C-alpha positions in Angstrom: 0.0 0.0 0.0 1.2 3.5 -0.8 1.9 5.9 2.0 2.6 9.6 2.0 5.9 9.1 3.7 8.6 6.6 3.3 9.4 4.4 6.3 12.8 3.6 7.8 13.5 0.4 5.9 13.2 1.9 2.4 15.2 4.9 3.3 17.9 2.7 4.9 18.0 0.5 1.8 18.2 3.6 -0.5 21.0 5.1 1.6 23.0 1.8 1.6 22.5 1.4 -2.1 23.8 4.8 -3.0 26.6 5.0 -0.4 28.0 1.5 -0.6 26.9 -0.5 -3.6 27.2 2.0 -6.4 30.8 3.0 -5.4 31.7 -0.7 -5.3 30.3 -1.2 -8.8 32.2 1.9 -10.1 35.4 0.6 -8.5 34.9 -2.8 -10.0 34.3 -1.4 -13.4 37.3 0.8 -13.3 39.5 -2.1 -12.0 38.2 -4.3 -14.8 38.9 -1.7 -17.5 42.4 -1.0 -16.3 43.5 -4.6 -15.8 45.3 -6.1 -18.8 43.5 -8.9 -20.7 44.5 -12.5 -19.9 47.2 -13.7 -22.2 48.4 -10.2 -22.9 51.4 -9.6 -20.7 52.4 -5.9 -20.6 56.1 -5.2 -21.1 56.8 -1.5 -20.4 59.8 -1.5 -22.7 57.8 -2.6 -25.8 54.3 -1.4 -25.0 54.4 1.9 -26.9 55.8 0.4 -30.1 53.2 -2.4 -29.9 50.4 0.2 -29.3 51.5 2.2 -32.3 51.4 -0.8 -34.6 47.9 -1.7 -33.2 46.7 1.8 -33.9 47.9 1.6 -37.5 46.1 -1.7 -38.0 42.9 -1.1 -36.2 42.2 2.7 -36.3 41.6 5.3 -33.6 42.9 5.3 -30.1 40.4 5.3 -27.2 41.9 8.3 -25.5 41.1 11.1 -26.4 39.4 10.4 -29.8 36.7 7.9 -28.8 36.4 9.0 -25.2 35.2 12.4 -26.2 32.2 10.9 -28.0 31.1 9.2 -24.8 31.7 12.3 -22.8 29.7 14.5 -25.2 26.9 11.9 -25.3 26.8 11.7 -21.5 26.7 15.5 -21.1 24.0 15.7 -23.8 21.9 13.1 -22.0 22.2 14.9 -18.6 21.3 18.3 -20.3 18.3 16.6 -22.0 17.0 15.1 -18.7 17.4 18.5 -16.9 15.6 20.4 -19.6 12.8 17.9 -19.7 12.5 18.1 -15.9 12.5 21.8 -16.0 10.0 22.0 -18.9 7.5 19.4 -17.6 8.2 19.4 -13.9 7.2 16.6 -11.5 3.9 14.8 -11.5 1.4 15.7 -8.9 1.5 13.5 -5.8 -2.0 12.3 -6.3 -1.2 10.9 -9.8 1.8 9.1 -8.4 -0.1 7.5 -5.6 -2.8 6.3 -8.1 -0.2 4.9 -10.5 2.1 3.4 -7.9 0.3 0.0 -7.6 0.3 -0.4 -11.3 4.0 0.4 -11.6 4.9 -2.0 -8.8 2.9 -4.8 -10.5 0.2 -5.1 -7.9 -2.5 -3.2 -9.8 -5.6 -4.9 -11.2 
């Protein structure tokens, strides 16, 4: 059943999710992306030459060429969300309370 205020348990779960789990996921993703692939030992003496030949064969480097596209897309997405929120604003609380059982899958 919907209530006008959130209780202690949902707030506690929401806090734990945002403070503990999301940073752990970000750290794991960063560690995964920085770790060399299995079977590819990294020799600091020959890495730059190997990377130059790889770029000549396969195309663009990730940084900064491809990374800029992701950054521009992310900023554009955030700007779009902020503009839509500013333009349309939040739904009225009464509408949300009516739709909540259907969103949660308990509506008839």
